[in-house]
N, CA, C and O atoms as CSV, one atom per row, in Angstrom:
chain,resi,resn,atom,element,x,y,z
A,1,UNK,N,N,0.830,-1.167,0.000
A,1,UNK,CA,C,0.000,0.000,0.000
A,1,UNK,C,C,0.881,1.239,0.000
A,1,UNK,O,O,1.495,1.551,1.020
A,2,UNK,N,N,0.958,1.934,-1.090
A,2,UNK,CA,C,1.760,3.148,-1.102
A,2,UNK,C,C,1.053,4.243,-0.318
A,2,UNK,O,O,-0.168,4.389,-0.384
A,3,UNK,N,N,1.839,5.005,0.420
A,3,UNK,CA,C,1.282,6.072,1.236
A,3,UNK,C,C,0.986,7.305,0.412
A,3,UNK,O,O,1.561,7.499,-0.659
A,4,UNK,N,N,0.098,8.132,0.905
A,4,UNK,CA,C,-0.218,9.365,0.193
A,4,UNK,C,C,0.897,10.376,0.366
A,4,UNK,O,O,1.677,10.302,1.315
A,5,UNK,N,N,0.964,11.309,-0.547
A,5,UNK,CA,C,1.934,12.382,-0.455
A,5,UNK,C,C,1.354,13.446,0.448
A,5,UNK,O,O,0.435,14.164,0.052
A,6,UNK,N,N,1.870,13.556,1.642
A,6,UNK,CA,C,1.423,14.542,2.612
A,6,UNK,C,C,2.468,15.647,2.642
A,6,UNK,O,O,3.432,15.594,3.406
A,7,UNK,N,N,2.259,16.649,1.796
A,7,UNK,CA,C,3.252,17.706,1.622
A,7,UNK,C,C,2.892,18.936,2.442
A,7,UNK,O,O,3.766,19.567,3.037
A,8,UNK,N,N,1.607,19.278,2.476
A,8,UNK,CA,C,1.184,20.460,3.221
A,8,UNK,C,C,-0.048,20.122,4.056
A,8,UNK,O,O,-0.641,19.053,3.912
A,9,UNK,N,N,-0.416,21.045,4.918
A,9,UNK,CA,C,-1.576,20.814,5.776
A,9,UNK,C,C,-2.871,20.724,4.983
A,9,UNK,O,O,-3.830,20.106,5.446
A,10,UNK,N,N,-2.920,21.312,3.826
A,10,UNK,CA,C,-4.138,21.225,3.021
A,10,UNK,C,C,-4.353,19.812,2.474
A,10,UNK,O,O,-5.462,19.470,2.062
A,11,UNK,N,N,-3.299,18.988,2.467
A,11,UNK,CA,C,-3.415,17.597,2.017
A,11,UNK,C,C,-3.915,16.663,3.116
A,11,UNK,O,O,-4.228,15.505,2.839
A,12,UNK,N,N,-3.996,17.141,4.358
A,12,UNK,CA,C,-4.333,16.283,5.487
A,12,UNK,C,C,-5.712,15.624,5.383
A,12,UNK,O,O,-5.808,14.421,5.625
A,13,UNK,N,N,-6.787,16.347,5.037
A,13,UNK,CA,C,-8.091,15.662,4.937
A,13,UNK,C,C,-8.105,14.545,3.893
A,13,UNK,O,O,-8.677,13.480,4.126
A,14,UNK,N,N,-7.480,14.789,2.751
A,14,UNK,CA,C,-7.452,13.762,1.703
A,14,UNK,C,C,-6.604,12.570,2.131
A,14,UNK,O,O,-6.957,11.422,1.861
A,15,UNK,N,N,-5.482,12.843,2.801
A,15,UNK,CA,C,-4.620,11.748,3.271
A,15,UNK,C,C,-5.337,10.931,4.337
A,15,UNK,O,O,-5.245,9.703,4.343
A,16,UNK,N,N,-6.052,11.603,5.242
A,16,UNK,CA,C,-6.811,10.877,6.268
A,16,UNK,C,C,-7.926,10.045,5.645
A,16,UNK,O,O,-8.203,8.935,6.099
A,17,UNK,N,N,-8.568,10.580,4.604
A,17,UNK,CA,C,-9.633,9.827,3.924
A,17,UNK,C,C,-9.066,8.583,3.243
A,17,UNK,O,O,-9.677,7.515,3.293
A,18,UNK,N,N,-7.904,8.716,2.610
A,18,UNK,CA,C,-7.277,7.540,1.980
A,18,UNK,C,C,-6.855,6.514,3.026
A,18,UNK,O,O,-6.983,5.309,2.809
A,19,UNK,N,N,-6.353,6.997,4.158
A,19,UNK,CA,C,-5.959,6.080,5.225
A,19,UNK,C,C,-7.187,5.359,5.789
A,19,UNK,O,O,-7.131,4.162,6.072
A,20,UNK,N,N,-8.286,6.082,5.951
A,20,UNK,CA,C,-9.529,5.464,6.439
A,20,UNK,C,C,-10.017,4.406,5.451
A,20,UNK,O,O,-10.484,3.343,5.859
A,21,UNK,N,N,-9.910,4.693,4.161
A,21,UNK,CA,C,-10.320,3.717,3.140
A,21,UNK,C,C,-9.426,2.477,3.189
A,21,UNK,O,O,-9.910,1.355,3.037
A,22,UNK,N,N,-8.124,2.677,3.401
A,22,UNK,CA,C,-7.207,1.537,3.504
A,22,UNK,C,C,-7.522,0.684,4.732
A,22,UNK,O,O,-7.512,-0.545,4.663
A,23,UNK,N,N,-7.801,1.348,5.859
A,23,UNK,CA,C,-8.144,0.612,7.078
A,23,UNK,C,C,-9.434,-0.166,6.874
A,23,UNK,O,O,-9.532,-1.333,7.254
A,24,UNK,N,N,-10.430,0.491,6.269
A,24,UNK,CA,C,-11.723,-0.160,6.049
A,24,UNK,C,C,-11.578,-1.375,5.134
A,24,UNK,O,O,-12.173,-2.422,5.388
A,25,UNK,N,N,-10.795,-1.236,4.082
A,25,UNK,CA,C,-10.628,-2.340,3.131
A,25,UNK,C,C,-9.835,-3.491,3.750
A,25,UNK,O,O,-10.204,-4.654,3.591
A,26,UNK,N,N,-8.762,-3.177,4.447
A,26,UNK,CA,C,-7.873,-4.221,4.963
A,26,UNK,C,C,-8.453,-4.945,6.180
A,26,UNK,O,O,-8.250,-6.148,6.348
A,27,UNK,N,N,-9.180,-4.201,7.034
A,27,UNK,CA,C,-9.707,-4.801,8.258
A,27,UNK,C,C,-11.180,-5.153,8.154
A,27,UNK,O,O,-11.780,-5.610,9.128
A,28,UNK,N,N,-11.767,-4.948,6.990
A,28,UNK,CA,C,-13.179,-5.253,6.759
A,28,UNK,C,C,-14.069,-4.505,7.761
A,28,UNK,O,O,-14.874,-5.098,8.479
A,29,UNK,N,N,-13.891,-3.196,7.777
A,29,UNK,CA,C,-14.606,-2.314,8.688
A,29,UNK,C,C,-15.412,-1.322,7.853
A,29,UNK,O,O,-14.932,-0.828,6.833
A,30,UNK,N,N,-16.646,-1.033,8.294
A,30,UNK,CA,C,-17.429,-0.005,7.611
A,30,UNK,C,C,-16.999,1.351,8.139
A,30,UNK,O,O,-17.232,1.667,9.306
A,31,UNK,N,N,-16.378,2.149,7.295
A,31,UNK,CA,C,-15.924,3.468,7.728
A,31,UNK,C,C,-15.779,4.384,6.532
A,31,UNK,O,O,-15.209,4.010,5.506
A,32,UNK,N,N,-16.304,5.592,6.678
A,32,UNK,CA,C,-16.145,6.593,5.637
A,32,UNK,C,C,-15.084,7.615,6.037
A,32,UNK,O,O,-14.428,8.209,5.180
A,33,UNK,N,N,-14.920,7.816,7.353
A,33,UNK,CA,C,-13.963,8.790,7.850
A,33,UNK,C,C,-13.020,8.107,8.829
A,33,UNK,O,O,-13.277,6.994,9.289
A,34,UNK,N,N,-11.929,8.789,9.137
A,34,UNK,CA,C,-10.898,8.201,9.992
A,34,UNK,C,C,-11.381,7.882,11.408
A,34,UNK,O,O,-11.029,6.818,11.918
A,35,UNK,N,N,-12.166,8.735,12.076
A,35,UNK,CA,C,-12.620,8.354,13.425
A,35,UNK,C,C,-13.440,7.061,13.440
A,35,UNK,O,O,-13.326,6.266,14.373
A,36,UNK,N,N,-14.259,6.849,12.419
A,36,UNK,CA,C,-15.041,5.612,12.323
A,36,UNK,C,C,-14.132,4.413,12.079
A,36,UNK,O,O,-14.351,3.335,12.631
A,37,UNK,N,N,-13.118,4.607,11.252
A,37,UNK,CA,C,-12.174,3.521,10.969
A,37,UNK,C,C,-11.383,3.149,12.214
A,37,UNK,O,O,-11.102,1.974,12.448
A,38,UNK,N,N,-11.023,4.153,13.016
A,38,UNK,CA,C,-10.282,3.886,14.250
A,38,UNK,C,C,-11.148,3.094,15.224
A,38,UNK,O,O,-10.666,2.161,15.865
A,39,UNK,N,N,-12.421,3.460,15.337
A,39,UNK,CA,C,-13.321,2.708,16.227
A,39,UNK,C,C,-13.469,1.265,15.755
A,39,UNK,O,O,-13.508,0.346,16.573
A,40,UNK,N,N,-13.550,1.062,14.447
A,40,UNK,CA,C,-13.697,-0.289,13.917
A,40,UNK,C,C,-12.429,-1.117,13.995
A,40,UNK,O,O,-12.484,-2.345,13.942
A,41,UNK,N,N,-11.279,-0.452,14.122
A,41,UNK,CA,C,-10.002,-1.166,14.137
A,41,UNK,C,C,-9.578,-1.572,15.537
A,41,UNK,O,O,-8.508,-2.155,15.708
A,42,UNK,N,N,-10.392,-1.278,16.541
A,42,UNK,CA,C,-10.035,-1.662,17.909
A,42,UNK,C,C,-9.885,-3.173,17.996
A,42,UNK,O,O,-10.732,-3.921,17.510
A,43,UNK,N,N,-8.813,-3.606,18.613
A,43,UNK,CA,C,-8.546,-5.029,18.761
A,43,UNK,C,C,-7.818,-5.623,17.571
A,43,UNK,O,O,-7.401,-6.781,17.613
A,44,UNK,N,N,-7.660,-4.848,16.513
A,44,UNK,CA,C,-6.986,-5.366,15.327
A,44,UNK,C,C,-5.662,-4.662,15.059
A,44,UNK,O,O,-4.801,-5.189,14.355
A,45,UNK,N,N,-5.505,-3.461,15.628
A,45,UNK,CA,C,-4.266,-2.704,15.514
A,45,UNK,C,C,-3.742,-2.428,16.920
A,45,UNK,O,O,-4.518,-2.455,17.876
A,46,UNK,N,N,-2.451,-2.164,17.069
A,46,UNK,CA,C,-1.891,-1.878,18.394
A,46,UNK,C,C,-2.564,-0.667,19.048
A,46,UNK,O,O,-2.929,0.294,18.370
A,47,UNK,N,N,-2.721,-0.727,20.366
A,47,UNK,CA,C,-3.431,0.322,21.097
A,47,UNK,C,C,-2.758,1.682,20.976
A,47,UNK,O,O,-3.440,2.695,20.820
A,48,UNK,N,N,-1.445,1.719,21.044
A,48,UNK,CA,C,-0.734,2.994,20.923
A,48,UNK,C,C,-0.973,3.642,19.581
A,48,UNK,O,O,-1.145,4.857,19.487
A,49,UNK,N,N,-0.983,2.834,18.552
A,49,UNK,CA,C,-1.232,3.346,17.210
A,49,UNK,C,C,-2.661,3.862,17.088
A,49,UNK,O,O,-2.895,4.892,16.455
A,50,UNK,N,N,-3.617,3.159,17.688
A,50,UNK,CA,C,-5.004,3.612,17.648
A,50,UNK,C,C,-5.180,4.938,18.372
A,50,UNK,O,O,-5.935,5.800,17.922
A,51,UNK,N,N,-4.480,5.104,19.499
A,51,UNK,CA,C,-4.575,6.370,20.235
A,51,UNK,C,C,-4.019,7.515,19.401
A,51,UNK,O,O,-4.608,8.595,19.356
A,52,UNK,N,N,-2.899,7.287,18.748
A,52,UNK,CA,C,-2.330,8.328,17.891
A,52,UNK,C,C,-3.229,8.620,16.696
A,52,UNK,O,O,-3.371,9.773,16.289
A,53,UNK,N,N,-3.835,7.580,16.134
A,53,UNK,CA,C,-4.739,7.792,15.003
A,53,UNK,C,C,-5.963,8.609,15.404
A,53,UNK,O,O,-6.414,9.465,14.643
A,54,UNK,N,N,-6.499,8.351,16.584
A,54,UNK,CA,C,-7.670,9.118,17.010
A,54,UNK,C,C,-7.289,10.572,17.267
A,54,UNK,O,O,-8.083,11.471,16.988
A,55,UNK,N,N,-6.084,10.821,17.796
A,55,UNK,CA,C,-5.631,12.209,17.960
A,55,UNK,C,C,-5.429,12.873,16.606
A,55,UNK,O,O,-5.743,14.051,16.435
A,56,UNK,N,N,-4.910,12.130,15.656
A,56,UNK,CA,C,-4.707,12.684,14.322
A,56,UNK,C,C,-6.040,13.003,13.647
A,56,UNK,O,O,-6.174,14.015,12.959
A,57,UNK,N,N,-7.014,12.133,13.853
A,57,UNK,CA,C,-8.340,12.383,13.283
A,57,UNK,C,C,-8.970,13.617,13.912
A,57,UNK,O,O,-9.641,14.390,13.229
A,58,UNK,N,N,-8.757,13.805,15.210
A,58,UNK,CA,C,-9.305,14.981,15.890
A,58,UNK,C,C,-8.594,16.250,15.447
A,58,UNK,O,O,-9.197,17.323,15.439
A,59,UNK,N,N,-7.338,16.145,15.082
A,59,UNK,CA,C,-6.592,17.335,14.674
A,59,UNK,C,C,-7.052,17.867,13.319
A,59,UNK,O,O,-6.712,18.988,12.941
A,60,UNK,N,N,-7.814,17.073,12.600
A,60,UNK,CA,C,-8.319,17.551,11.308
A,60,UNK,C,C,-9.250,18.752,11.490
A,60,UNK,O,O,-9.339,19.616,10.618
A,61,UNK,N,N,-9.939,18.795,12.624
A,61,UNK,CA,C,-10.821,19.933,12.909
A,61,UNK,C,C,-10.015,21.197,13.190
A,61,UNK,O,O,-10.541,22.302,13.063
A,62,UNK,N,N,-8.752,21.052,13.566
A,62,UNK,CA,C,-7.909,22.212,13.864
A,62,UNK,C,C,-7.534,22.982,12.598
A,62,UNK,O,O,-7.118,24.138,12.681
A,63,UNK,N,N,-7.675,22.369,11.455
A,63,UNK,CA,C,-7.275,23.040,10.211
A,63,UNK,C,C,-8.045,24.329,9.978
A,63,UNK,O,O,-7.509,25.273,9.397
A,64,UNK,N,N,-9.289,24.383,10.421
A,64,UNK,CA,C,-10.107,25.565,10.191
A,64,UNK,C,C,-9.828,26.677,11.192
A,64,UNK,O,O,-10.236,27.819,10.980
A,65,UNK,N,N,-9.145,26.357,12.267
A,65,UNK,CA,C,-8.883,27.350,13.309
A,65,UNK,C,C,-7.477,27.921,13.120
A,65,UNK,O,O,-6.503,27.171,13.175
A,66,UNK,N,N,-7.354,29.217,12.900
A,66,UNK,CA,C,-6.028,29.784,12.600
A,66,UNK,C,C,-5.021,29.676,13.746
A,66,UNK,O,O,-3.819,29.577,13.502
A,67,UNK,N,N,-5.497,29.693,14.990
A,67,UNK,CA,C,-4.560,29.621,16.113
A,67,UNK,C,C,-4.095,28.188,16.377
A,67,UNK,O,O,-3.003,27.977,16.903
A,68,UNK,N,N,-4.919,27.209,16.014
A,68,UNK,CA,C,-4.556,25.816,16.266
A,68,UNK,C,C,-3.896,25.149,15.067
A,68,UNK,O,O,-3.249,24.111,15.211
A,69,UNK,N,N,-4.055,25.727,13.906
A,69,UNK,CA,C,-3.536,25.126,12.678
A,69,UNK,C,C,-2.029,24.871,12.746
A,69,UNK,O,O,-1.551,23.854,12.244
A,70,UNK,N,N,-1.291,25.772,13.353
A,70,UNK,CA,C,0.171,25.634,13.408
A,70,UNK,C,C,0.617,24.556,14.389
A,70,UNK,O,O,1.798,24.213,14.412
A,71,UNK,N,N,-0.287,24.013,15.199
A,71,UNK,CA,C,0.072,22.990,16.189
A,71,UNK,C,C,0.125,21.587,15.585
A,71,UNK,O,O,0.618,20.656,16.223
A,72,UNK,N,N,-0.372,21.433,14.378
A,72,UNK,CA,C,-0.351,20.119,13.714
A,72,UNK,C,C,1.056,19.869,13.186
A,72,UNK,O,O,1.580,20.651,12.393
A,73,UNK,N,N,1.656,18.783,13.628
A,73,UNK,CA,C,3.004,18.425,13.207
A,73,UNK,C,C,2.913,17.538,11.969
A,73,UNK,O,O,2.501,16.381,12.050
A,74,UNK,N,N,3.295,18.087,10.842
A,74,UNK,CA,C,3.164,17.377,9.570
A,74,UNK,C,C,4.098,16.170,9.492
A,74,UNK,O,O,3.714,15.126,8.964
A,75,UNK,N,N,5.313,16.304,10.009
A,75,UNK,CA,C,6.265,15.178,9.970
A,75,UNK,C,C,5.760,14.027,10.846
A,75,UNK,O,O,5.864,12.861,10.468
A,76,UNK,N,N,5.220,14.358,12.001
A,76,UNK,CA,C,4.697,13.322,12.889
A,76,UNK,C,C,3.484,12.637,12.257
A,76,UNK,O,O,3.323,11.423,12.378
A,77,UNK,N,N,2.642,13.404,11.592
A,77,UNK,CA,C,1.471,12.840,10.916
A,77,UNK,C,C,1.900,11.934,9.771
A,77,UNK,O,O,1.322,10.866,9.568
A,78,UNK,N,N,2.911,12.358,9.025
A,78,UNK,CA,C,3.446,11.533,7.931
A,78,UNK,C,C,3.973,10.200,8.484
A,78,UNK,O,O,3.722,9.136,7.919
A,79,UNK,N,N,4.708,10.284,9.596
A,79,UNK,CA,C,5.252,9.082,10.216
A,79,UNK,C,C,4.134,8.172,10.732
A,79,UNK,O,O,4.220,6.949,10.617
A,80,UNK,N,N,3.097,8.769,11.294
A,80,UNK,CA,C,1.952,7.996,11.778
A,80,UNK,C,C,1.271,7.250,10.631
A,80,UNK,O,O,0.932,6.075,10.769
A,81,UNK,N,N,1.074,7.922,9.512
A,81,UNK,CA,C,0.454,7.267,8.350
A,81,UNK,C,C,1.334,6.126,7.848
A,81,UNK,O,O,0.826,5.073,7.464
A,82,UNK,N,N,2.654,6.331,7.850
A,82,UNK,CA,C,3.567,5.278,7.402
A,82,UNK,C,C,3.504,4.075,8.338
A,82,UNK,O,O,3.438,2.933,7.884
A,83,UNK,N,N,3.523,4.335,9.661
A,83,UNK,CA,C,3.469,3.229,10.627
A,83,UNK,C,C,2.128,2.500,10.568
A,83,UNK,O,O,2.072,1.287,10.766
A,84,UNK,N,N,1.059,3.229,10.300
A,84,UNK,CA,C,-0.261,2.592,10.194
A,84,UNK,C,C,-0.309,1.669,8.985
A,84,UNK,O,O,-0.818,0.552,9.068
A,85,UNK,N,N,0.217,2.135,7.875
A,85,UNK,CA,C,0.235,1.283,6.681
A,85,UNK,C,C,1.114,0.053,6.888
A,85,UNK,O,O,0.815,-1.027,6.379
A,86,UNK,N,N,2.196,0.227,7.637
A,86,UNK,CA,C,3.064,-0.911,7.937
A,86,UNK,C,C,2.323,-1.916,8.820
A,86,UNK,O,O,2.419,-3.123,8.595
A,87,UNK,N,N,1.595,-1.436,9.811
A,87,UNK,CA,C,0.823,-2.328,10.687
A,87,UNK,C,C,-0.301,-3.003,9.907
A,87,UNK,O,O,-0.612,-4.169,10.149
A,88,UNK,N,N,-0.910,-2.277,8.972
A,88,UNK,CA,C,-1.982,-2.859,8.151
A,88,UNK,C,C,-1.447,-3.966,7.247
A,88,UNK,O,O,-2.144,-4.943,6.972
A,89,UNK,N,N,-0.211,-3.810,6.789
A,89,UNK,CA,C,0.346,-4.845,5.912
A,89,UNK,C,C,0.624,-6.137,6.681
A,89,UNK,O,O,0.717,-7.209,6.084
A,90,UNK,N,N,0.758,-6.033,8.016
A,90,UNK,CA,C,1.007,-7.226,8.825
A,90,UNK,C,C,-0.275,-7.939,9.235
A,90,UNK,O,O,-0.224,-9.066,9.726
A,91,UNK,N,N,-1.418,-7.299,9.040
A,91,UNK,CA,C,-2.692,-7.902,9.437
A,91,UNK,C,C,-3.058,-8.994,8.443
A,91,UNK,O,O,-3.033,-8.779,7.231
A,92,UNK,N,N,-3.399,-10.172,8.969
A,92,UNK,CA,C,-3.773,-11.301,8.131
A,92,UNK,C,C,-5.292,-11.469,8.189
A,92,UNK,O,O,-5.817,-11.878,9.224
A,93,UNK,N,N,-6.011,-11.165,7.104
A,93,UNK,CA,C,-7.467,-11.286,7.139
A,93,UNK,C,C,-7.944,-12.720,7.350
A,93,UNK,O,O,-9.008,-12.938,7.931
A,94,UNK,N,N,-7.170,-13.696,6.886
A,94,UNK,CA,C,-7.553,-15.094,7.073
A,94,UNK,C,C,-7.546,-15.448,8.560
A,94,UNK,O,O,-8.430,-16.157,9.039
A,95,UNK,N,N,-6.554,-14.956,9.278
A,95,UNK,CA,C,-6.475,-15.225,10.713
A,95,UNK,C,C,-7.657,-14.597,11.448
A,95,UNK,O,O,-8.175,-15.173,12.404
A,96,UNK,N,N,-8.080,-13.420,11.002
A,96,UNK,CA,C,-9.237,-12.776,11.616
A,96,UNK,C,C,-10.508,-13.590,11.430
A,96,UNK,O,O,-11.316,-13.713,12.351
A,97,UNK,N,N,-10.682,-14.141,10.245
A,97,UNK,CA,C,-11.854,-14.988,9.993
A,97,UNK,C,C,-11.790,-16.255,10.826
A,97,UNK,O,O,-12.802,-16.703,11.364
A,98,UNK,N,N,-10.580,-16.843,10.935
A,98,UNK,CA,C,-10.426,-18.046,11.756
A,98,UNK,C,C,-10.762,-17.752,13.215
A,98,UNK,O,O,-11.438,-18.545,13.870
A,99,UNK,N,N,-10.294,-16.621,13.722
A,99,UNK,CA,C,-10.585,-16.255,15.107
A,99,UNK,C,C,-12.082,-16.066,15.317
A,99,UNK,O,O,-12.618,-16.445,16.358
A,100,UNK,N,N,-12.751,-15.486,14.339
A,100,UNK,CA,C,-14.196,-15.290,14.447
A,100,UNK,C,C,-14.911,-16.633,14.571
A,100,UNK,O,O,-15.728,-16.828,15.471
A,101,UNK,N,N,-14.595,-17.565,13.656
A,101,UNK,CA,C,-15.272,-18.861,13.667
A,101,UNK,C,C,-14.901,-19.689,14.894
A,101,UNK,O,O,-15.744,-20.392,15.451
A,102,UNK,N,N,-13.638,-19.605,15.315
A,102,UNK,CA,C,-13.240,-20.345,16.519
A,102,UNK,C,C,-13.953,-19.795,17.756
A,102,UNK,O,O,-14.349,-20.563,18.633
A,103,UNK,N,N,-14.115,-18.494,17.831
A,103,UNK,CA,C,-14.857,-17.896,18.940
A,103,UNK,C,C,-16.307,-18.321,18.940
A,103,UNK,O,O,-16.891,-18.574,19.993
A,104,UNK,N,N,-16.890,-18.398,17.747
A,104,UNK,CA,C,-18.283,-18.825,17.625
A,104,UNK,C,C,-18.444,-20.289,18.059
A,104,UNK,O,O,-19.366,-20.622,18.803
A,105,UNK,N,N,-17.557,-21.141,17.597
A,105,UNK,CA,C,-17.617,-22.562,17.958
A,105,UNK,C,C,-17.336,-22.748,19.453
A,105,UNK,O,O,-17.969,-23.582,20.101
A,106,UNK,N,N,-16.399,-21.982,20.000
A,106,UNK,CA,C,-16.096,-22.091,21.430
A,106,UNK,C,C,-17.304,-21.686,22.268
A,106,UNK,O,O,-17.594,-22.325,23.279
A,107,UNK,N,N,-17.996,-20.653,21.869
A,107,UNK,CA,C,-19.200,-20.250,22.590
A,107,UNK,C,C,-20.278,-21.317,22.552
A,107,UNK,O,O,-20.950,-21.570,23.552
A,108,UNK,N,N,-20.436,-21.937,21.401
A,108,UNK,CA,C,-21.419,-23.017,21.284
A,108,UNK,C,C,-21.022,-24.209,22.149
A,108,UNK,O,O,-21.878,-24.838,22.772
A,109,UNK,N,N,-19.727,-24.521,22.188
A,109,UNK,CA,C,-19.249,-25.652,23.001
A,109,UNK,C,C,-19.480,-25.387,24.489
A,109,UNK,O,O,-19.866,-26.293,25.227
A,110,UNK,N,N,-19.248,-24.172,24.924
A,110,UNK,CA,C,-19.485,-23.845,26.336
A,110,UNK,C,C,-20.967,-23.978,26.655
A,110,UNK,O,O,-21.330,-24.536,27.691
A,111,UNK,N,N,-21.818,-23.475,25.782
A,111,UNK,CA,C,-23.263,-23.598,26.006
A,111,UNK,C,C,-23.701,-25.059,26.053
A,111,UNK,O,O,-24.515,-25.441,26.894
A,112,UNK,N,N,-23.165,-25.866,25.156
A,112,UNK,CA,C,-23.499,-27.286,25.143
A,112,UNK,C,C,-23.023,-27.976,26.420
A,112,UNK,O,O,-23.737,-28.814,26.970
A,113,UNK,N,N,-21.832,-27.634,26.895
A,113,UNK,CA,C,-21.316,-28.219,28.134
A,113,UNK,C,C,-22.183,-27.812,29.323
A,113,UNK,O,O,-22.470,-28.642,30.186
A,114,UNK,N,N,-22.600,-26.565,29.381
A,114,UNK,CA,C,-23.471,-26.123,30.477
A,114,UNK,C,C,-24.828,-26.816,30.418
A,114,UNK,O,O,-25.379,-27.203,31.449
A,115,UNK,N,N,-25.356,-26.968,29.226
A,115,UNK,CA,C,-26.633,-27.662,29.061
A,115,UNK,C,C,-26.514,-29.118,29.510
A,115,UNK,O,O,-27.396,-29.631,30.198
A,116,UNK,N,N,-25.434,-29.776,29.125
A,116,UNK,CA,C,-25.214,-31.159,29.523
A,116,UNK,C,C,-25.050,-31.267,31.039
A,116,UNK,O,O,-25.619,-32.164,31.660
A,117,UNK,N,N,-24.283,-30.369,31.632
A,117,UNK,CA,C,-24.103,-30.385,33.089
A,117,UNK,C,C,-25.432,-30.159,33.798
A,117,UNK,O,O,-25.706,-30.793,34.817
A,118,UNK,N,N,-26.256,-29.266,33.271
A,118,UNK,CA,C,-27.573,-29.029,33.856
A,118,UNK,C,C,-28.461,-30.249,33.745
A,118,UNK,O,O,-29.191,-30.573,34.682
A,119,UNK,N,N,-28.409,-30.925,32.618
A,119,UNK,CA,C,-29.211,-32.138,32.432
A,119,UNK,C,C,-28.759,-33.248,33.376
A,119,UNK,O,O,-29.595,-33.935,33.961
A,120,UNK,N,N,-27.445,-33.434,33.532
A,120,UNK,CA,C,-26.920,-34.455,34.444
A,120,UNK,C,C,-27.341,-34.120,35.868
A,120,UNK,O,O,-27.755,-35.010,36.611
A,121,UNK,N,N,-27.242,-32.847,36.262
A,121,UNK,CA,C,-27.657,-32.442,37.606
A,121,UNK,C,C,-29.142,-32.713,37.820
A,121,UNK,O,O,-29.538,-33.193,38.883
A,122,UNK,N,N,-29.971,-32.407,36.812
A,122,UNK,CA,C,-31.411,-32.633,36.908
A,122,UNK,C,C,-31.710,-34.126,37.064
A,122,UNK,O,O,-32.527,-34.512,37.900
A,123,UNK,N,N,-31.063,-34.949,36.276
A,123,UNK,CA,C,-31.270,-36.393,36.369
A,123,UNK,C,C,-30.798,-36.945,37.712
A,123,UNK,O,O,-31.432,-37.835,38.279
A,124,UNK,N,N,-29.693,-36.420,38.215
A,124,UNK,CA,C,-29.196,-36.843,39.524
A,124,UNK,C,C,-30.148,-36.405,40.632
A,124,UNK,O,O,-30.417,-37.166,41.561
A,125,UNK,N,N,-30.646,-35.205,40.535
A,125,UNK,CA,C,-31.557,-34.654,41.551
A,125,UNK,C,C,-32.868,-35.440,41.602
A,125,UNK,O,O,-33.429,-35.651,42.677
A,126,UNK,N,N,-33.346,-35.866,40.451
A,126,UNK,CA,C,-34.586,-36.638,40.372
A,126,UNK,C,C,-34.369,-38.115,40.721
A,126,UNK,O,O,-35.337,-38.869,40.822
A,127,UNK,N,N,-33.116,-38.536,40.905
A,127,UNK,CA,C,-32.819,-39.905,41.293
A,127,UNK,C,C,-32.818,-40.861,40.118
A,127,UNK,O,O,-32.961,-42.066,40.325
A,128,UNK,N,N,-32.667,-40.389,38.921
A,128,UNK,CA,C,-32.668,-41.252,37.749
A,128,UNK,C,C,-31.259,-41.746,37.390
A,128,UNK,O,O,-31.102,-42.596,36.513
A,129,UNK,N,N,-30.264,-41.226,38.051
A,129,UNK,CA,C,-28.890,-41.692,37.799
A,129,UNK,C,C,-28.392,-42.397,39.030
A,129,UNK,O,O,-27.258,-42.875,39.052
């Protein structure tokens, strides 16, 4: 995934939108904007990276404010986008699907075990065992 060219602060909304699209596509998350993509990526990306991404998404609102605009660090934002793309390239979608199905089967197995234990207890209580 090639990163966007983040040359000036005016490129920040477009770069964040492309990053949100990359996150949505790679992690199978419904997201149109970066804050939504960050919420959907919880548990799939490192926590520190998610915290930085949410701060970066919030800083997009600073672009319209003349006193806060100069507080956005373009080099740090560029580095954050690069690290996010690197983390996204390490995500294995097949493993995510396997974890989903294994969690589903594990939940069913626990329910079946509890049901069986309840049935054995009921039969024992009634004196049938």
